[in-house]
C-alpha positions as CSV (number, residue, x, y, z in Angstrom):
1,X,82.8,111.7,242.4
2,X,84.8,108.8,241.1
3,X,88.5,108.2,240.9
4,X,89.9,106.8,237.6
5,X,93.4,105.5,238.5
6,X,95.2,105.3,235.1
7,X,98.9,105.3,234.2
8,X,100.6,108.3,235.9
9,X,97.5,110.2,236.8
10,X,94.4,110.0,239.0
11,X,91.3,111.5,237.3
12,X,88.4,112.6,239.5
13,X,85.2,112.7,237.6
14,X,81.7,113.5,238.6
15,X,78.9,111.3,237.2
16,X,77.3,113.0,234.2
17,X,80.4,114.9,233.1
18,X,81.1,114.7,229.4
19,X,84.4,113.0,228.4
20,X,86.3,112.0,225.3
21,X,88.1,108.7,225.7
22,X,90.8,107.6,223.3
23,X,91.1,103.8,223.2
24,X,93.6,101.7,221.5
25,X,91.4,101.1,218.4
26,X,88.7,103.8,218.6
27,X,87.6,107.0,220.3
28,X,84.3,107.7,222.1
29,X,82.5,110.7,223.6
30,X,79.8,110.3,226.2
31,X,78.7,111.0,229.8
32,X,80.8,109.4,232.4
33,X,78.7,107.1,234.5
34,X,80.9,105.2,237.0
35,X,83.9,103.0,237.5
36,X,83.0,99.4,237.8
37,X,85.5,97.3,239.8
38,X,86.7,94.1,238.1
39,X,85.9,90.7,239.6
40,X,88.3,89.5,242.3
41,X,89.2,93.1,243.1
42,X,91.8,93.1,240.2
43,X,92.4,96.7,239.2
44,X,93.7,95.5,235.8
45,X,90.1,94.7,234.7
46,X,88.3,97.7,236.2
47,X,86.0,99.3,233.6
48,X,84.7,102.7,232.8
49,X,81.0,103.1,231.9
50,X,79.8,105.8,229.5
51,X,76.1,106.7,228.8
52,X,75.0,108.1,225.5
53,X,78.3,107.2,223.9
54,X,79.1,108.3,220.3
55,X,82.0,107.1,218.1
56,X,84.5,109.8,217.0
57,X,84.8,111.3,214.5
58,X,81.7,109.8,212.8
59,X,79.3,110.6,215.6
60,X,77.6,107.2,215.3
61,X,75.6,106.6,218.5
62,X,75.9,103.4,220.6
63,X,72.8,102.2,222.4
64,X,72.7,101.8,226.2
65,X,75.7,102.0,228.5
66,X,79.1,101.3,227.0
67,X,81.8,99.6,229.1
68,X,85.5,99.2,228.4
69,X,88.6,98.3,230.4
70,X,90.6,101.1,231.9
71,X,93.8,99.3,230.7
72,X,92.6,100.0,227.1
73,X,92.5,103.8,227.6
74,X,95.2,105.8,225.9
75,X,93.9,109.3,226.9
76,X,90.9,110.9,228.7
77,X,89.8,114.4,227.8
78,X,87.3,116.1,230.0
79,X,84.9,118.6,228.5
80,X,83.8,120.0,231.8
81,X,85.6,121.0,235.0
82,X,87.3,118.1,236.8
83,X,90.5,117.5,238.6
84,X,93.6,115.5,237.7
85,X,96.3,114.7,240.2
86,X,99.7,113.3,239.4
87,X,100.3,109.9,241.1
88,X,102.9,109.5,243.8
89,X,105.6,107.3,242.3
90,X,108.8,105.8,243.8
91,X,110.6,107.3,240.8
92,X,109.1,110.7,240.1
93,X,110.0,111.5,236.5
94,X,106.6,112.6,235.4
95,X,106.3,116.0,233.9
96,X,104.7,118.7,236.1
97,X,101.3,120.1,235.1
98,X,98.8,122.2,236.9
99,X,95.8,122.5,234.6
100,X,92.7,121.1,236.3
101,X,90.7,120.8,233.0
102,X,93.1,119.5,230.4
103,X,94.0,115.8,230.6
104,X,97.4,114.4,229.9
105,X,97.7,111.1,228.1
106,X,101.5,110.9,227.5
107,X,103.4,108.0,228.8
108,X,106.6,108.5,230.9
109,X,109.9,106.6,230.9
110,X,108.8,104.8,234.0
111,X,106.0,103.0,232.3
112,X,107.3,102.5,228.8
113,X,108.9,99.1,228.5
114,X,108.9,98.6,232.3
115,X,111.5,99.4,234.8
116,X,115.1,98.0,234.6
117,X,116.7,96.3,237.5
118,X,119.5,98.4,239.1
119,X,122.0,97.9,241.9
120,X,121.2,100.4,244.7
121,X,124.0,102.3,246.4
122,X,124.0,102.7,250.2
123,X,122.7,106.2,249.8
124,X,119.9,105.0,247.5
125,X,119.0,102.3,250.0
126,X,118.8,104.8,252.9
127,X,116.6,107.0,250.7
128,X,114.4,104.0,250.0
129,X,114.2,103.2,253.7
130,X,113.2,106.7,254.5
131,X,110.3,106.5,252.0
132,X,109.0,103.5,254.0
133,X,108.3,105.8,257.0
134,X,107.0,108.8,255.0
135,X,103.3,109.5,255.0
136,X,101.3,107.7,252.3
137,X,98.0,108.6,250.8
138,X,95.2,106.1,250.3
139,X,93.2,107.0,247.2
140,X,89.7,105.6,247.0
141,X,87.3,105.3,244.1
142,X,83.8,106.6,245.1
143,X,80.7,104.5,244.2
144,X,77.5,106.2,245.4
145,X,74.6,103.7,245.9
146,X,71.1,105.2,245.3
147,X,69.4,102.5,243.2
148,X,68.4,99.0,244.1
149,X,70.5,97.2,241.4
150,X,73.7,99.0,242.7
151,X,72.7,98.0,246.2
152,X,72.3,94.3,245.3
153,X,75.6,94.4,243.4
154,X,77.3,95.9,246.5
155,X,75.9,93.3,248.8
156,X,77.1,90.6,246.5
157,X,80.6,92.1,246.3
158,X,80.8,92.3,250.1
159,X,80.7,88.5,250.3
160,X,84.3,88.6,248.9
161,X,85.5,91.0,251.5
162,X,86.8,90.0,255.0
163,X,86.5,93.4,256.6
164,X,85.1,96.8,255.8
165,X,85.2,100.3,257.4
166,X,81.8,101.6,258.3
167,X,80.2,104.8,259.6
168,X,76.7,106.2,259.8
169,X,76.2,109.9,258.9
170,X,73.3,112.3,259.5
171,X,72.1,114.4,262.3
172,X,72.4,113.5,266.0
173,X,73.0,109.8,265.3
174,X,71.1,107.7,267.7
175,X,67.5,106.7,268.7
176,X,66.3,110.4,268.4
177,X,68.4,111.4,265.4
178,X,68.3,111.1,261.6
179,X,70.5,108.8,259.6
180,X,70.9,109.8,256.0
181,X,74.1,107.9,254.8
182,X,75.8,104.6,255.5
183,X,79.4,105.0,254.4
184,X,81.6,101.9,253.7
185,X,85.0,101.2,252.5
186,X,85.6,97.9,250.7
187,X,89.1,97.5,249.3
188,X,90.0,100.8,247.7
189,X,86.4,101.8,247.1
190,X,84.4,104.4,249.1
191,X,80.7,103.5,249.1
192,X,78.3,106.1,250.4
193,X,74.8,104.5,250.6
194,X,71.9,107.0,250.3
195,X,69.5,105.5,252.8
196,X,66.8,108.1,252.1
197,X,66.7,107.4,248.4
198,X,66.9,103.6,248.8
199,X,64.2,103.6,251.5
200,X,61.7,104.9,249.0
201,X,62.7,102.4,246.3
202,X,63.5,99.3,248.4
203,X,60.8,98.5,251.0
204,X,62.9,95.8,252.6
205,X,66.1,97.8,252.7
206,X,66.9,97.3,256.3
207,X,66.2,93.6,256.1
208,X,68.7,93.3,253.3
209,X,71.3,95.4,255.2
210,X,70.8,93.3,258.3
211,X,71.1,90.0,256.5
212,X,74.1,90.7,254.3
213,X,76.0,93.4,256.2
214,X,75.0,94.4,259.8
215,X,74.3,90.9,261.2
216,X,76.7,89.1,258.9
217,X,79.0,87.2,261.3
218,X,81.5,86.5,258.5
219,X,82.2,90.2,257.7
220,X,84.1,92.3,260.2
221,X,82.6,95.8,260.5
222,X,85.3,98.2,261.7
223,X,83.9,101.4,263.4
224,X,85.1,104.1,265.7
225,X,82.7,104.5,268.6
226,X,79.9,102.2,267.6
227,X,77.6,103.3,270.3
228,X,75.4,105.9,268.4
229,X,75.0,103.5,265.5
230,X,74.1,100.5,267.7
231,X,71.6,102.7,269.6
232,X,70.0,103.9,266.3
233,X,69.8,100.4,264.7
234,X,68.3,98.8,267.8
235,X,65.6,101.4,268.6
236,X,64.7,102.2,265.0
237,X,65.0,98.8,263.3
238,X,65.5,96.2,266.1
239,X,68.9,95.3,264.5
240,X,71.8,94.0,266.5
241,X,75.2,94.4,264.8
242,X,77.5,91.5,265.2
243,X,81.3,91.0,264.5
244,X,82.1,94.7,265.1
245,X,85.7,95.8,265.7
246,X,85.5,99.1,267.6
247,X,88.8,100.9,267.2
248,X,88.0,103.2,270.2
249,X,87.7,100.1,272.4
250,X,90.8,98.5,271.0
251,X,92.8,101.8,271.6
252,X,91.6,101.9,275.2
253,X,92.7,98.3,275.7
254,X,96.1,98.9,274.2
255,X,96.5,102.0,276.5
256,X,95.5,100.0,279.5
257,X,98.0,97.2,278.7
258,X,100.8,99.8,278.4
259,X,100.0,102.0,281.5
260,X,98.0,99.6,283.7
261,X,95.5,102.4,284.3
262,X,92.1,103.0,282.8
263,X,92.2,105.9,280.3
264,X,90.7,109.1,281.7
265,X,88.7,109.5,278.4
266,X,88.3,107.6,275.2
267,X,90.3,108.9,272.2
268,X,88.8,110.5,269.2
269,X,89.5,108.9,265.8
270,X,92.1,111.5,264.9
271,X,94.0,110.7,268.1
272,X,93.9,107.0,267.4
273,X,95.1,107.4,263.9
274,X,97.9,109.7,265.1
275,X,99.0,107.1,267.7
276,X,98.7,103.9,265.6
277,X,98.9,104.9,261.9
278,X,102.2,106.7,261.8
279,X,102.3,107.0,258.0
280,X,99.1,109.0,257.7
281,X,99.4,112.4,256.0
282,X,99.4,115.1,258.8
283,X,97.0,117.3,256.8
284,X,94.4,114.5,257.0
285,X,94.7,114.3,260.7
286,X,94.3,118.0,261.1
287,X,91.3,118.1,258.7
288,X,89.6,115.3,260.7
289,X,90.4,117.0,264.1
290,X,89.0,120.3,262.8
291,X,85.5,118.8,262.2
292,X,85.4,116.2,265.0
293,X,84.4,119.0,267.5
294,X,81.7,120.3,265.3
295,X,78.1,120.0,266.5
296,X,76.0,117.8,264.1
297,X,72.9,117.8,266.4
298,X,71.1,120.5,264.4
299,X,71.2,121.8,260.8
300,X,73.7,119.0,259.8
301,X,75.3,119.4,256.3
302,X,75.2,115.6,256.1
303,X,71.5,115.8,255.4
304,X,72.0,117.8,252.1
305,X,71.2,116.0,248.9
306,X,72.2,114.7,246.4
307,X,75.5,114.8,248.3
308,X,76.9,116.6,251.3
309,X,79.1,119.7,250.6
310,X,82.7,118.7,249.4
311,X,84.4,119.3,252.8
312,X,81.8,117.1,254.5
313,X,82.0,114.4,251.8
314,X,85.8,114.4,252.4
315,X,85.1,114.1,256.2
316,X,82.9,111.1,255.5
317,X,85.7,109.5,253.6
318,X,88.4,110.2,256.2
319,X,86.2,108.7,258.9
320,X,86.3,105.3,257.2
321,X,89.1,105.1,254.8
322,X,91.9,104.4,257.4
323,X,89.8,102.0,259.6
324,X,91.1,98.8,258.0
325,X,94.8,99.5,258.4
326,X,94.1,101.0,261.9
327,X,92.5,97.7,262.9
328,X,95.5,95.8,261.7
329,X,97.9,98.0,263.7
330,X,95.8,97.7,266.9
331,X,95.5,93.9,266.5
332,X,99.3,93.6,266.3
333,X,99.6,95.5,269.6
334,X,96.8,93.5,271.3
335,X,98.4,90.2,270.1
336,X,101.7,91.2,271.7
337,X,99.9,91.0,275.1
338,X,98.4,87.6,274.2
339,X,101.9,86.4,273.1
340,X,103.4,87.5,276.4
341,X,100.6,85.7,278.4
342,X,101.0,82.6,276.3
343,X,104.8,82.5,276.9
344,X,104.3,83.0,280.6
345,X,101.6,80.4,280.7
346,X,103.9,77.8,279.1
347,X,106.8,78.7,281.4
348,X,104.7,78.5,284.5
349,X,103.9,74.8,283.8
350,X,107.3,73.9,282.5
351,X,109.2,75.5,285.4
352,X,106.8,74.6,288.2
353,X,107.9,72.3,291.0
354,X,106.3,68.9,291.1
355,X,104.4,69.4,294.3
356,X,102.4,72.5,293.1
357,X,102.1,71.5,289.4
358,X,98.5,70.2,289.8
359,X,97.4,73.1,292.0
360,X,98.5,75.6,289.3
361,X,96.3,74.1,286.6
362,X,93.4,76.5,287.1
363,X,95.2,79.5,288.5
364,X,96.0,82.3,285.9
365,X,99.6,82.9,287.0
366,X,100.5,83.8,283.4
367,X,98.9,87.3,283.9
368,X,101.3,88.2,286.8
369,X,104.2,86.5,285.1
370,X,103.6,88.3,281.8
371,X,103.6,91.6,283.7
372,X,106.9,90.8,285.4
373,X,108.5,89.8,282.0
374,X,107.2,92.9,280.3
375,X,108.7,95.1,283.1
376,X,112.1,93.3,282.8
377,X,112.1,93.8,279.0
């Protein structure tokens, strides 16, 4: 399933669904293939690809796959069941609609001619401040990788990304389990990689993944509880992941810094998100928590092809889509401790008596001093 983020609406389209697309200078009918992200991760130059496209109303066929920028789209009509969701806007003056199969191409006041500057009253400013702490929803395009050309394109695009969320899905993940999917988030794109299909078509699949992804020291891989994946990769493929940021470990360190006691148990992802990503929609937390306790050691739905059932595909997305902002929030809290230690370290030298100055040079007094300062504050 792909998300087409256009004007006031987000269209969710399955590959192969028949659509009619009205462009600024023409109209086309064809089978939706995918959304191709523009270079430099600029959404203004994202493209839609259609297969077997025909011009309307003449019916003249166009050869191959036809691509055109999303910004040139006036209206999309779906000729098969799909879903359309109204975008969340700061000024919600879009007309309501509930039909899941009829697209809307009308433009609203908010996007005709741009928005006009206005002086906010105190009440409006308070309202705006409240929006800043309301839950926000991150919408991801979905780009399923099952063919070698798409894999090579993905690995090329990852070179422009500093960090990505990552999870392995399958059954009983580890040295004795089965791994069917590698799920990534890069920018606002969800990328499920079908390892079964690719293994048959790309003999050196794991060598490519090791070189460009798993052992790439320039790319931060953000995971929650990396142990099962690390166990599988080492015992099945002799691959050692590098530059991994484990949010479960970071959460435990933050807890230790705050309480000075080792946590009794490591937190699940839903608990970490609830603690450190305050603007997450509560329904996503509850959905994730519902499935976290489920046993995937036998008869795992993650092994179904061509895709897992909708609820489990949603679960795959929720496991990775918030990892990048979660890392940012955890890093801020970890850096607070480093800042405290650095301040105490500087003060211990600056304020030390002359007779003990040299003796202090290799003693980590800053750890104790930072604790005292934190208790005072």
